[in-house]
VMD Tcl script that draws the C-alpha trace (Angstrom):
set ca {
  {-1.95 1.25 35.35}
  {-2.23 0.21 31.87}
  {0.37 2.03 29.35}
  {-1.00 4.68 27.56}
  {-0.26 4.46 23.72}
  {-1.21 7.35 20.98}
  {-1.77 5.69 17.31}
  {-1.94 8.39 14.52}
  {-4.50 7.55 11.95}
  {-4.34 11.07 9.91}
  {-4.87 9.41 6.83}
  {-8.25 7.91 7.56}
  {-9.61 11.13 5.74}
  {-8.46 10.14 2.21}
  {-10.62 6.86 1.76}
  {-8.91 5.97 -1.46}
  {-5.10 6.16 -0.42}
  {-3.09 3.22 0.61}
  {-2.13 4.82 4.02}
  {-6.16 5.00 4.37}
  {-6.54 1.45 4.17}
  {-3.21 0.52 6.24}
  {-4.54 2.74 9.31}
  {-8.13 1.51 8.88}
  {-7.19 -2.52 8.82}
  {-4.51 -2.12 11.41}
  {-6.43 0.16 14.00}
  {-9.32 -2.11 13.77}
  {-7.08 -5.43 14.42}
  {-4.99 -3.97 16.93}
  {-8.06 -2.72 18.91}
  {-9.56 -6.38 18.31}
  {-6.40 -8.06 19.79}
  {-5.45 -5.33 22.51}
  {-7.41 -7.44 25.11}
  {-7.00 -4.51 27.71}
  {-3.12 -4.57 27.50}
  {-2.96 -0.69 26.86}
  {-5.06 2.28 26.66}
  {-4.98 2.91 23.29}
  {-5.64 6.60 22.04}
  {-6.11 8.10 18.48}
  {-4.84 11.22 16.93}
  {-7.40 11.75 13.53}
  {-9.35 14.13 12.11}
  {-12.97 14.83 13.65}
  {-14.60 13.38 10.68}
  {-12.96 10.25 10.97}
  {-13.60 9.66 14.37}
  {-16.34 6.81 13.66}
  {-13.84 4.42 12.46}
  {-12.96 3.35 16.00}
  {-15.55 2.54 18.71}
  {-12.86 1.16 21.02}
  {-10.56 3.96 21.70}
  {-9.68 5.27 25.14}
  {-9.46 8.66 23.80}
  {-9.00 10.72 20.92}
  {-7.19 13.87 19.81}
  {-8.25 15.91 16.97}
  {-5.71 17.28 14.25}
  {-4.63 20.58 14.52}
  {-2.58 23.20 12.50}
  {-1.31 24.23 15.95}
  {0.29 21.15 16.59}
  {3.11 21.75 14.41}
  {4.32 24.17 17.10}
  {2.86 22.61 20.42}
  {0.92 19.25 21.33}
  {-0.63 19.97 24.63}
  {-0.48 16.27 25.33}
  {2.97 15.80 24.50}
  {3.68 14.28 28.01}
  {0.64 12.19 28.30}
  {1.84 8.72 26.73}
  {4.23 6.19 27.24}
  {4.49 5.42 23.42}
  {3.43 7.32 20.41}
  {3.40 5.38 17.27}
  {3.40 7.59 14.09}
  {1.65 5.39 11.29}
  {3.45 6.64 8.17}
  {6.28 9.07 7.69}
  {3.76 11.99 6.41}
  {1.93 12.41 9.60}
  {0.52 15.74 10.92}
  {2.10 15.29 14.44}
  {5.68 15.16 14.13}
  {7.95 12.83 16.26}
  {9.86 16.13 18.08}
  {6.30 17.34 19.53}
  {5.91 14.63 21.94}
  {8.02 13.32 24.96}
  {7.65 9.70 24.81}
  {9.16 6.34 23.23}
  {8.29 6.79 19.56}
  {7.69 3.89 16.49}
  {7.75 5.66 13.17}
  {6.28 3.29 10.27}
  {7.99 4.32 6.93}
  {6.15 2.87 3.95}
  {8.47 3.84 1.09}
  {11.56 6.03 -0.04}
  {9.64 6.19 -3.87}
  {11.38 9.64 -4.08}
  {14.84 8.34 -4.59}
  {13.39 5.75 -6.87}
  {11.41 8.11 -8.93}
  {14.02 11.08 -8.90}
  {11.48 13.63 -10.07}
  {12.64 16.26 -7.70}
  {14.89 19.36 -7.97}
  {18.44 18.41 -6.20}
  {17.53 20.94 -3.41}
  {13.89 19.34 -3.07}
  {15.58 15.84 -3.14}
  {18.06 17.10 -0.07}
  {15.22 18.70 2.09}
  {13.39 14.98 1.64}
  {16.28 13.19 2.86}
  {16.79 15.47 5.74}
  {13.46 15.80 6.89}
  {13.02 12.06 6.71}
  {16.51 11.58 8.89}
  {15.19 13.92 11.33}
  {12.06 11.83 12.05}
  {14.09 8.59 12.02}
  {16.62 10.31 14.72}
  {13.80 11.56 17.07}
  {12.24 7.78 17.06}
  {13.30 4.80 19.28}
  {12.03 2.30 16.88}
  {11.46 2.08 12.78}
  {9.18 -0.29 11.00}
  {9.16 -0.79 7.14}
  {6.59 -2.68 5.34}
  {9.20 -4.67 3.41}
  {12.85 -5.65 3.23}
  {13.39 -3.58 0.30}
  {12.25 -0.47 2.01}
  {14.27 -1.32 5.06}
  {17.27 -1.74 2.69}
  {16.68 1.73 1.36}
  {16.66 3.16 5.16}
  {20.03 1.56 5.86}
  {21.56 2.83 2.60}
  {20.66 6.31 3.53}
  {20.42 6.10 7.14}
  {22.78 3.60 8.49}
  {22.65 4.98 11.88}
  {19.13 3.38 11.85}
  {20.11 -0.22 11.15}
  {20.18 -0.92 14.87}
  {16.45 -0.04 15.55}
  {14.78 -1.38 12.32}
  {12.12 -3.94 12.25}
  {10.17 -5.13 9.21}
  {6.28 -5.91 9.60}
  {4.59 -6.76 6.71}
  {1.17 -5.28 5.74}
  {-1.70 -7.42 5.89}
  {-4.21 -7.62 3.15}
  {-8.13 -7.45 3.37}
  {-9.93 -10.38 1.57}
  {-12.61 -8.50 -0.14}
  {-15.98 -9.81 -0.12}
  {-18.09 -9.95 -3.33}
  {-21.89 -9.14 -2.44}
  {-24.29 -11.85 -4.16}
  {-25.63 -10.22 -7.51}
  {-23.43 -7.60 -7.19}
  {-22.30 -5.97 -10.53}
  {-20.32 -2.65 -11.04}
  {-21.51 0.24 -13.06}
  {-19.07 -0.62 -16.03}
  {-19.33 -4.28 -16.72}
  {-17.15 -5.41 -19.52}
  {-18.52 -7.89 -22.10}
  {-15.29 -9.05 -22.95}
  {-12.66 -10.67 -21.01}
  {-10.04 -8.36 -19.28}
  {-7.04 -7.40 -17.70}
  {-7.70 -5.45 -14.51}
  {-5.37 -3.00 -12.51}
  {-5.93 -0.39 -9.95}
  {-3.88 2.68 -8.34}
  {-3.49 6.26 -8.57}
  {-3.08 7.40 -12.33}
  {0.59 8.61 -11.57}
  {3.57 8.22 -13.76}
  {5.34 5.83 -11.22}
  {2.32 3.21 -11.71}
  {3.70 2.90 -15.39}
  {0.14 1.97 -16.35}
  {1.00 3.28 -19.92}
  {2.75 0.20 -20.78}
  {0.00 -2.06 -20.35}
  {-2.06 -1.20 -23.69}
  {1.03 -3.41 -25.37}
  {-1.03 -6.63 -23.94}
  {-3.79 -6.14 -25.78}
  {-2.19 -6.56 -29.07}
  {-3.28 -10.20 -30.93}
  {-6.10 -10.61 -28.56}
  {-9.70 -9.44 -27.75}
  {-8.97 -8.48 -24.21}
  {-10.08 -5.05 -22.59}
  {-7.98 -3.56 -20.14}
  {-9.62 -1.88 -16.96}
  {-8.02 0.77 -15.23}
  {-9.38 1.97 -11.86}
  {-8.16 4.97 -10.11}
  {-8.51 8.88 -9.54}
  {-8.17 10.17 -13.10}
  {-5.58 12.87 -13.65}
  {-3.52 14.19 -16.52}
  {-1.65 10.90 -16.67}
  {-4.74 9.45 -18.87}
  {-3.48 11.23 -21.61}
  {-0.08 9.14 -21.56}
  {-2.39 6.13 -21.03}
  {-4.67 6.92 -24.10}
  {-1.79 7.76 -26.46}
  {0.01 4.25 -25.73}
  {-3.52 2.96 -26.69}
  {-3.84 4.71 -29.83}
  {-0.48 3.56 -30.83}
  {-1.52 -0.22 -30.25}
  {-5.02 0.44 -32.03}
  {-6.73 -0.28 -28.99}
  {-8.29 2.62 -27.58}
  {-11.70 1.08 -27.74}
  {-10.61 -1.58 -25.38}
  {-8.89 0.38 -22.64}
  {-11.37 1.75 -19.98}
  {-10.24 4.14 -17.40}
  {-13.16 3.84 -14.85}
  {-11.98 6.28 -12.03}
  {-12.55 5.32 -8.16}
  {-14.60 2.62 -7.54}
  {-15.92 0.85 -4.43}
  {-14.71 -2.43 -2.43}
  {-17.41 -4.35 -3.67}
  {-16.63 -3.13 -7.43}
  {-13.12 -3.74 -6.94}
  {-14.12 -7.22 -5.48}
  {-15.96 -8.11 -8.97}
  {-13.06 -7.06 -11.17}
  {-10.66 -8.93 -9.30}
  {-12.95 -12.10 -9.39}
  {-13.76 -11.89 -12.87}
  {-10.57 -10.76 -14.46}
  {-8.61 -12.99 -16.86}
  {-5.17 -11.34 -15.06}
  {-4.14 -8.68 -12.83}
  {-1.23 -6.18 -14.15}
  {1.05 -4.11 -11.88}
  {3.97 -2.67 -13.75}
  {4.78 0.16 -11.08}
  {8.13 1.39 -10.62}
  {7.89 2.49 -7.07}
  {6.03 0.58 -4.16}
  {7.02 0.27 -0.50}
  {4.72 -2.65 -0.64}
  {2.13 -3.52 -3.53}
  {-1.42 -3.90 -1.58}
  {-3.41 -4.62 -4.76}
  {-1.12 -7.57 -5.77}
  {-1.78 -9.66 -2.50}
  {-5.71 -8.53 -3.04}
  {-5.69 -10.04 -6.48}
  {-4.00 -12.91 -5.40}
  {-6.54 -13.42 -2.73}
  {-8.88 -14.44 -5.65}
  {-6.41 -16.66 -7.27}
  {-5.52 -14.60 -10.16}
  {-2.54 -14.54 -12.30}
  {-0.70 -11.71 -11.30}
  {2.10 -9.81 -13.82}
  {4.66 -7.39 -11.87}
  {7.43 -5.20 -12.68}
  {10.64 -6.18 -10.88}
  {11.34 -2.87 -9.43}
  {11.45 -2.07 -5.53}
  {9.14 -4.15 -3.41}
  {7.17 -6.20 -5.88}
  {9.33 -9.16 -6.41}
  {9.42 -9.71 -2.54}
  {5.89 -9.63 -1.83}
  {4.92 -11.31 -5.18}
  {7.60 -13.87 -4.72}
  {7.28 -17.20 -6.92}
  {3.53 -16.95 -7.05}
  {3.50 -14.12 -9.68}
  {5.24 -13.47 -13.33}
  {7.43 -10.57 -14.05}
  {7.91 -8.31 -16.96}
  {11.91 -8.27 -17.39}
  {11.44 -4.91 -19.45}
  {8.67 -2.77 -20.73}
  {9.18 -3.55 -24.42}
  {5.81 -4.49 -25.86}
  {7.31 -7.86 -27.39}
  {8.88 -8.75 -24.46}
  {5.85 -8.16 -22.08}
  {3.33 -9.84 -24.58}
  {5.71 -12.99 -24.39}
  {5.57 -12.86 -20.47}
  {2.03 -12.41 -20.57}
  {0.93 -15.15 -22.82}
  {3.78 -17.78 -21.05}
  {2.49 -16.94 -17.87}
  {-1.20 -17.35 -18.57}
  {-0.27 -20.56 -20.25}
  {1.64 -21.70 -17.15}
  {-1.35 -20.80 -15.14}
  {-3.96 -22.65 -16.77}
  {-1.69 -25.99 -17.29}
  {-0.45 -26.16 -13.70}
  {-3.71 -25.32 -12.03}
  {-2.16 -22.70 -9.98}
  {-5.10 -20.72 -8.40}
  {-4.64 -22.42 -5.14}
  {-1.06 -21.77 -4.81}
  {-1.48 -18.21 -5.47}
  {-4.43 -18.42 -2.71}
  {-1.96 -19.86 -0.13}
  {0.87 -17.04 -1.19}
  {-1.69 -14.49 -0.30}
  {-3.12 -16.04 3.04}
  {0.47 -15.18 4.90}
  {-0.28 -11.68 4.41}
  {-2.69 -11.03 7.06}
  {-3.83 -8.30 9.35}
  {-3.83 -10.17 12.88}
  {-0.42 -11.40 12.17}
  {0.30 -7.73 11.31}
  {-1.16 -6.35 14.43}
  {0.42 -8.82 16.96}
  {3.87 -8.09 15.67}
  {2.76 -4.22 16.18}
  {1.56 -5.13 19.77}
  {4.49 -7.09 20.39}
  {6.66 -4.09 18.99}
  {4.85 -1.78 21.47}
  {5.47 -4.20 24.64}
  {9.26 -4.25 23.52}
  {9.62 -0.47 23.07}
  {8.13 0.60 26.33}
  {10.70 -1.90 28.51}
  {13.38 -0.07 26.60}
}
mol new
graphics top color blue
foreach p $ca { graphics top sphere $p radius 0.5 }
foreach p [lrange $ca 0 end-1] q [lrange $ca 1 end] { graphics top cylinder $p $q radius 0.2 }
display resetview
């Protein structure tokens, strides 16, 4: 009899989140590579069921599961695909794997001491209740060991994959810039640090295009644009489709991602798939993911950023680095990621 495995896919309801892309891509590839090894069940919202056709069965998310999960003894293994999943580890009796995507709150430092302590205690409880912990970068693994040293012997690092976006022929986005442009994408939140980017428009005719759900943070971005006299060249275009995203990656002069809190940094690899020069902060996981195929801002002072940007564009053009960047991105693929998870499932079931 095949071992039965439950995988949580509760982020598929939010099609703009990083967790959504992780769960969709990992789920698709695991089901493709499973080859009848395991009976794989999904835990998801009713409206998300259409994403996967090869599941052995489904369990729909219910608020009641915070208290009691009827199938708590049904599975040999449960994979909780993120640290915020609706189903909690203590509600099931099985081997348990938890994927932790980041510990951003310890880097953002925006919570009150009481909320910060509550966050650490809650995550620690999940870790203690699971047999194996997966992190999506060595940086996140380091955070886990720092705050929860007892987890060191059950920790595995499995990098995320990154989809190669396809640009349909003749597709154009609703907003098509007439100038050369810098592109970035992500939630409009202070941790993304997008407000430092208008400084890159000094002494050139470039545009800055920022894609992502509009929030109050847009005011900070536009205030900085005003300081640099470039408000007419900073465009906040809101949420976009995968096709639009592919168009902007393909046609941008450069991709900039100055985030100060990332567990992985998926847009970095997406941009690299198109061979584009990528400019990153030196914070959290980004140097690990960008490696030697990216350029890094040493700080966020306008003059320093401008110098890094100009030097990077020159090196990119002089050394014909597009192919090197594409090769770097190729190592992050969902086929490899899914195989590593399937192997981990087997190992965990043998424990």
